[in-house]
C-alpha positions in Angstrom: 37.2 11.5 -24.5 38.1 8.5 -26.7 35.4 6.0 -27.0 35.9 2.5 -25.6 36.8 -0.6 -27.7 35.3 -4.0 -27.5 37.6 -5.4 -24.7 37.0 -2.3 -22.6 33.3 -2.7 -23.2 33.3 -6.0 -21.4 35.3 -4.4 -18.6 32.7 -1.7 -18.4 30.0 -4.4 -18.1 31.8 -5.9 -15.1 32.0 -2.5 -13.5 28.4 -1.8 -14.3 27.4 -5.1 -12.6 29.2 -4.0 -9.4 27.6 -0.5 -9.6 24.2 -2.1 -9.9 24.8 -4.3 -6.9 26.1 -1.2 -4.9 23.0 0.8 -5.8 20.9 -1.6 -3.6 22.4 0.2 -0.6 20.4 3.3 -1.7 17.2 1.4 -0.7 16.1 0.2 2.7 17.4 -1.0 5.1 20.5 1.1 4.3 18.7 4.3 3.1 21.9 5.9 1.4 19.8 8.1 -0.8 22.8 9.9 -2.5 24.4 6.6 -3.6 22.2 6.1 -6.7 23.1 9.6 -7.9 26.8 8.5 -7.8 26.4 4.9 -9.2 24.1 6.0 -12.0 26.4 9.0 -12.8 29.3 6.6 -13.2 27.2 4.3 -15.3 25.9 7.1 -17.5 29.5 8.4 -18.0 30.6 4.9 -19.1 27.6 4.6 -21.4 28.5 7.9 -23.0 31.9 6.5 -24.0 30.7 3.3 -25.6 30.9 3.0 -29.3 27.6 1.4 -30.3 24.0 1.2 -28.9 24.6 -2.6 -28.6 27.4 -2.0 -26.2 25.3 0.4 -24.2 22.5 -2.2 -24.1 24.9 -4.9 -22.7 26.5 -2.5 -20.1 23.1 -1.3 -18.8 21.8 -4.9 -18.7 24.8 -5.8 -16.5 23.9 -2.9 -14.2 20.3 -4.3 -14.0 21.6 -7.8 -13.2 23.6 -6.4 -10.3 20.7 -4.3 -9.0 18.1 -6.9 -9.1 20.3 -9.9 -8.4 21.3 -8.4 -5.1 18.1 -6.5 -4.5 15.5 -9.3 -4.9 17.5 -12.4 -4.1 14.9 -13.2 -1.5 12.6 -14.5 -4.3 14.6 -17.7 -4.0 13.8 -18.0 -0.3 10.0 -17.8 -1.0 10.2 -20.4 -3.8 12.6 -22.9 -2.3 12.4 -22.6 1.5 8.7 -22.0 1.9 7.3 -22.9 -1.5 9.0 -26.3 -1.7 10.5 -25.8 -5.2 13.7 -27.7 -5.9 16.7 -25.5 -5.3 17.9 -25.6 -8.9 14.5 -24.7 -10.3 14.0 -21.9 -7.7 17.4 -20.6 -8.6 16.6 -20.7 -12.3 13.3 -18.9 -11.8 14.9 -16.2 -9.6 17.7 -15.6 -12.1 15.1 -15.5 -15.0 13.1 -12.9 -13.1 16.2 -10.8 -12.4 17.3 -11.0 -16.1 13.8 -10.0 -17.2 13.8 -7.0 -14.9 17.3 -6.0 -16.1 15.9 -5.7 -19.6 14.1 -2.5 -18.6 17.1 -0.3 -17.8 18.9 -2.0 -20.7 16.3 -1.0 -23.2 16.0 2.5 -21.6 19.7 3.1 -22.1 19.7 1.6 -25.6 16.9 3.9 -26.7 18.7 6.8 -25.2 21.9 5.8 -27.1 20.0 5.5 -30.4 18.7 9.0 -29.9 22.3 10.4 -29.7 21.2 12.4 -26.7 22.0 9.9 -24.1 22.5 12.1 -21.1 19.5 14.2 -21.9 17.1 11.4 -22.7 18.2 8.5 -20.4 16.6 9.9 -17.2 13.1 9.9 -18.8 13.6 6.6 -20.5 14.8 5.1 -17.3 11.7 6.4 -15.4 9.4 5.3 -18.1 10.9 1.8 -18.0 10.1 1.8 -14.2 6.5 2.8 -15.0 6.1 0.1 -17.7 7.4 -2.4 -15.2 4.6 -1.4 -12.8 1.9 -2.7 -15.1 3.2 -5.1 -17.7 2.2 -8.7 -16.9 0.2 -7.1 -13.9 3.4 -5.4 -12.7 6.3 -5.9 -10.4 7.7 -2.4 -9.6 10.1 -3.5 -6.9 13.2 -1.4 -6.5 11.8 1.4 -8.7 14.6 4.0 -8.6 12.5 6.7 -7.0 12.0 4.7 -3.8 15.6 5.1 -2.9 14.9 8.8 -2.2 12.5 8.2 0.7 12.2 9.7 3.2 15.1 12.0 3.7 16.5 12.9 0.3 15.8 16.5 -0.9 14.1 14.8 -3.9 11.5 13.3 -1.6 9.6 16.6 -1.8 8.5 15.8 -5.3 6.7 12.6 -4.3 3.5 14.5 -3.5 3.5 16.1 -7.0 5.0 13.6 -9.4 4.8 10.3 -7.5 7.5 7.7 -7.4 8.1 7.5 -11.2 8.6 11.3 -11.4 11.1 11.0 -8.6 12.8 8.2 -10.6 13.2 10.6 -13.5 14.6 13.4 -11.2 17.0 10.9 -9.5 18.3 9.8 -12.9 18.4 13.5 -14.0 20.6 14.3 -11.0 22.9 11.5 -11.9 23.0 12.6 -15.6 24.0 16.1 -14.5 26.8 14.7 -12.4 27.9 12.6 -15.3 27.8 15.6 -17.6 29.9 17.6 -15.2 32.4 14.8 -15.0 32.7 14.6 -18.8 32.7 18.2 -19.8 34.7 21.0 -18.2 32.9 23.6 -20.3 29.5 22.8 -18.9 30.6 21.7 -15.5 29.5 24.7 -13.5 26.1 24.9 -15.3 25.4 21.2 -14.6 26.4 21.5 -10.9 24.1 24.6 -10.5 21.2 22.8 -12.2 21.6 19.8 -9.8 21.7 22.1 -6.8 18.6 24.0 -7.9 16.7 20.7 -8.3 17.7 19.5 -4.9 16.9 22.9 -3.2 13.4 23.0 -4.9 12.7 19.4 -3.6 13.8 20.4 -0.1 11.4 23.4 -0.1 8.5 21.1 -1.3 9.3 18.6 1.5 7.9 21.1 4.0 4.7 22.0 2.1 1.5 21.3 4.1 -0.5 19.2 1.7 -2.9 17.9 4.3 -4.3 19.0 7.7 -5.3 17.1 10.8 -8.9 16.2 11.4 -10.5 14.5 14.4 -8.7 13.8 17.6 -5.8 11.3 17.5 -6.8 7.7 18.2 -4.9 5.0 20.0 -3.8 2.1 17.9 -2.3 -1.4 18.5 -0.6 -3.2 15.6 -0.2 -6.9 16.3 2.9 -8.8 15.1 2.3 -12.5 15.7 5.6 -13.8 14.4 4.1 -17.0 13.2 6.7 -19.0 11.3 5.6 -19.4 7.6 6.4 -23.1 7.7 3.6 -23.8 10.2 1.3 -20.9 9.4 -1.2 -23.0 7.6 -0.6 -26.2 9.6 -3.9 -27.6 11.0 -1.9 -28.8 14.1 -0.9 -25.2 14.9 -4.1 -23.4 14.0 -5.6 -23.4 17.5 -2.3 -22.1 19.0 -2.2 -19.3 16.5 -5.8 -18.3 17.1 -5.3 -18.3 20.9 -2.1 -16.3 20.6 -3.9 -13.5 18.7 -6.8 -13.6 21.0 -4.5 -13.2 24.0 -2.7 -10.3 22.2 -6.0 -8.5 21.5 -6.9 -8.8 25.2 -3.7 -7.2 26.2 -4.6 -3.9 24.6 -7.3 -1.3 25.0 -6.5 0.7 21.8 -9.4 2.2 19.8 -8.1 0.5 16.6 -6.5 -3.0 16.8 -5.0 -4.3 13.5 -3.9 -7.9 12.8 -1.6 -8.8 9.9 -2.6 -10.3 6.5 -4.2 -13.7 6.8 -3.5 -13.7 10.6 -6.3 -16.2 11.2 -5.4 -19.5 9.5 -9.0 -20.7 9.2 -11.7 -19.5 6.8 -14.0 -17.0 8.3 -17.0 -19.2 7.5 -15.4 -22.0 9.4 -14.4 -20.0 12.4 -15.8 -21.0 15.8 -18.6 -18.4 16.6 -17.4 -18.3 20.2 -13.9 -17.1 19.1 -15.3 -14.3 17.0 -17.7 -13.4 19.8 -14.7 -13.1 22.2 -13.0 -10.7 19.9 -16.1 -8.6 19.4 -16.8 -8.6 23.1 -13.4 -7.2 23.8 -13.7 -4.5 21.1 -17.2 -3.4 22.2 -16.1 -3.2 25.9 -13.3 -0.8 24.9 -15.3 1.1 22.3 -12.9 -0.2 19.7 -12.7 -1.8 16.3 -10.5 -4.8 15.3 -9.3 -5.2 11.7 -8.6 -8.9 11.0 -6.6 -10.3 8.1 -8.5 -13.4 7.0 -9.4 -15.6 4.0 -13.0 -15.1 3.1 -15.0 -17.5 1.0 -18.0 -16.3 -1.1 -19.9 -18.1 -3.8 -17.1 -20.6 -4.4 -14.3 -18.0 -4.5 -11.7 -17.3 -2.0 -10.5 -13.7 -1.1 -7.5 -12.3 0.8 -9.5 -10.0 3.0 -9.6 -7.6 5.9 -12.7 -7.8 8.1 -13.6 -5.3 10.9 -15.5 -6.3 14.0 -16.3 -4.2 17.1 -18.4 -1.1 17.8 -18.8 -0.2 14.1 -20.8 -2.3 11.7 -18.8 -5.2 10.2 -17.1 -4.2 7.0 -14.9 -6.1 4.5 -12.1 -5.2 2.1 -10.9 -7.8 -0.3 -7.5 -7.6 -2.0 -7.7 -6.7 -5.7 -4.1 -6.6 -7.0 -2.9 -10.2 -6.5 0.6 -11.5 -6.7 1.1 -13.5 -9.9 2.3 -17.1 -9.2 1.8 -16.3 -5.5 -2.0 -15.6 -5.2 -3.2 -16.5 -8.6 -1.9 -18.5 -11.6 -1.6 -16.5 -14.8 -2.3 -18.5 -17.9 -3.4 -21.4 -15.8 -3.6 -23.8 -18.7 0.1 -23.2 -19.5 1.6 -22.8 -16.0 -0.6 -24.9 -13.8 2.0 -27.8 -13.9 4.4 -25.6 -11.9 2.0 -25.8 -8.9 1.1 -29.4 -9.5 4.7 -30.7 -9.8 7.1 -28.1 -8.3 5.6 -25.4 -6.1 3.4 -26.0 -3.1 2.0 -22.7 -1.9 -1.4 -22.4 -0.1 -4.1 -20.1 -1.4 -2.4 -19.7 -4.8 -5.6 -19.3 -6.8 -7.5 -16.4 -5.2 -10.2 -14.2 -6.6 -9.9 -10.4 -6.9 -11.8 -8.0 -4.8 -13.5 -5.0 -6.4 -14.3 -2.5 -3.6 -12.2 0.6 -3.3 -14.2 2.4 -0.6 -12.6 3.2 2.8 -13.9 1.4 5.9 -15.5 3.6 8.6 -13.9 2.2 11.7 -12.7 3.7 15.0 -14.4 6.9 14.0 -12.1 7.3 11.0 -12.3 6.8 7.3 -9.6 4.1 6.8 -8.1 3.2 3.5 -7.1 -0.5 3.7 -4.7 -2.2 1.4 -3.2 -5.7 1.7 0.5 -6.5 1.4 1.7 -6.1 -2.3 -1.0 -3.6 -3.1 0.8 -0.7 -1.6 3.6 -1.0 -4.2 1.1 0.6 -6.6 0.7 4.2 -5.7 -1.9 5.1 -8.2 -4.1 2.3 -6.9 -3.8 3.5 -3.4 -5.0 7.0 -4.5 -8.3 5.4 -5.6 -9.5 5.5 -1.9 -8.5 9.2 -1.6 -9.2 11.9 -0.6 -12.0 10.2 1.3 -9.6 8.0 3.3 -8.1 9.9 6.2 -5.8 7.2 7.4 -4.1 4.3 5.5 -3.6 0.8 6.9 -1.5 -1.9 5.3 -1.8 -5.6 6.4 1.2 -7.7 5.3 3.0 -11.0 5.7 6.6 -10.8 4.4 7.5 -14.0 6.3 7.7 -15.7 2.9 11.1 -14.0 2.4 12.8 -15.0 5.6 15.3 -12.6 7.2 16.1 -10.7 4.0 15.9 -7.1 2.8 12.3 -7.7 1.5 10.4 -6.5 4.6 12.5 -3.4 5.0 12.2 -2.6 1.3 8.4 -3.0 1.6 8.4 -0.6 4.6 10.2 2.0 2.4 7.5 1.7 -0.3 4.9 2.4 2.4 6.9 5.5 3.4 6.5 6.7 -0.2 2.8 6.1 -0.1 2.6 8.3 3.0 4.4 11.1 1.3 2.4 10.8 -1.9 -0.9 10.9 -0.1 0.1 13.1 2.9 -1.5 10.5 5.2 -0.3 8.4 8.1 0.3 4.8 7.3 -0.1 2.0 9.8 1.6 -1.4 8.9 0.6 -4.6 10.8 2.7 -7.5 9.7 3.4 -11.1 10.7 7.2 -10.9 11.2 8.0 -7.3 10.2 8.2 -4.5 9.3 5.3 -3.4 11.6 5.4 0.4 11.9 3.7 3.7 12.3 4.6 6.2 9.6 3.8 9.9 9.5 2.6 11.9 6.4 6.3 12.9 5.7 7.3 9.3 5.4 9.1 9.2 8.7 8.9 6.0 10.8 7.6 7.2 14.2 7.6 3.7 15.7 9.0 0.4 14.5 8.5 -3.0 16.0 11.6 -5.4 16.2 11.5 -8.0 13.4 10.9 -11.7 14.0 9.4 -11.0 17.5 5.9 -11.5 18.7 4.9 -8.0 19.9 2.2 -5.4 20.1 3.2 -2.0 18.7 1.1 0.6 20.6 0.9 4.3 19.5 -1.3 7.0 18.2 -2.7 7.7 14.7 -3.8 11.1 13.4 -6.3 11.3 10.6 -5.7 13.9 7.8 -7.8 15.7 5.2 -6.6 17.3 2.0 -5.3 16.3 -1.4 -1.8 16.2 -2.8 -1.4 17.0 -6.5 -0.4 13.3 -7.0 -3.7 12.2 -5.5 -5.4 14.5 -7.9 -3.7 13.5 -11.2 -1.8 10.2 -10.3 0.9 9.3 -12.8 -0.5 11.6 -15.5 1.7 14.5 -14.4 4.8 12.3 -14.7 3.7 11.1 -18.2 3.1 14.7 -19.3 6.5 15.8 -17.9 8.1 12.9 -19.9 6.4 14.1 -23.1 7.4 17.7 -22.6 11.0 16.7 -21.7 11.4 14.5 -24.7 9.7 17.0 -27.0 11.8 19.9 -25.8 15.0 17.9 -26.4 13.8 16.9 -29.9 13.0 20.5 -30.8 16.3 21.8 -29.4 18.3 19.1 -31.3 16.6 19.9 -34.6 17.5 23.6 -34.2 21.1 22.7 -33.6 
């Protein structure tokens, strides 16, 4: 096919922008898992027709702008609506973040074009760019391509082996095979067969029993307080919030009761002893344990923590992977003025926790993580295989009634598949849910409603390959893939 000229290149950029925006429907709350195969196939086919690597860079950058501009628009809500940042500066910061994130697929496509093996190389480069985005500047791996395949895509079977970045590579590879079939009649049948084999293998792996049940199931109650973010830290409403959660606790007799992230708006050290005693009394009376999301102060530092009280000894988990500009200020000397003059977020300079041991509560070994932490699969595996059950405490009220809470739920679904463990999510406004080891949502509380989600949780033992080797398998696969293409190209 004739390669595209400069004018047609700009037309391709506009099409790529739309394809990127459309790809968001592959993620929660839409879950159209096959859509990224199609949108990326069309993108890759266009990239293959562009004349220069620079044109490829611009087109892929446009795709990224569409993907992240639509997919994480809710950053603006947290900065402006709840953070108090002026609308124009919040808009600028959101746009700058989207542009920065769009650089990753752009550079991946550019590198693939420079190699002159675009369709063969771009799946790995794309997945590697997702992986780099997970750790550079502490990481922001939101909308990593592989998440779009949870929980029902045939490719979801590979999560337990290769993790989300491996599935990113296989998702992009499926798209590249479709693109190759579109561009070449000679290799069409071979590409279609390769894609079908990949999907069938993933489907077979989806049913593989990576873990086994241990202990009897326990009853759980996940509390969703629905406290509006605008009043969450207001001293005038603190007593009302405390009383609401106490009343909710008293309405359930579950063996494990979980409150959301920072559910109690007062430092633990300043809490009325009578209030804590009332919670403990209820838990002990029902042979239960309560897991509270709190802010804990120790030696002049403040921690975003989860504390257990009840029949088991009191234990604490402190969040270790903090949100930059949300829970701590990176390069404080350079960026502190943003908080002083523009942004007014409480608890924006927290300390990092260090413990990675599961909590022994309700007769189970519970791996606790708080909010943003469960976006980092390899960090979650640090509590495994000891942890028999995973619990996530979150507060996505910062993002209003946007896609954010549903996207976060999908990330938890991937953690369940990667670890072959059930995941319990207790959130302030949603998405509160009970997820099985196959990533299926068994129960889901309605969003933006004060409710108690009651159900059962089963603990599991066993170890998936991903728990064993983390992202190392994906990185090795990337090396083998690229090395094989290089050797094959030299032979030709």
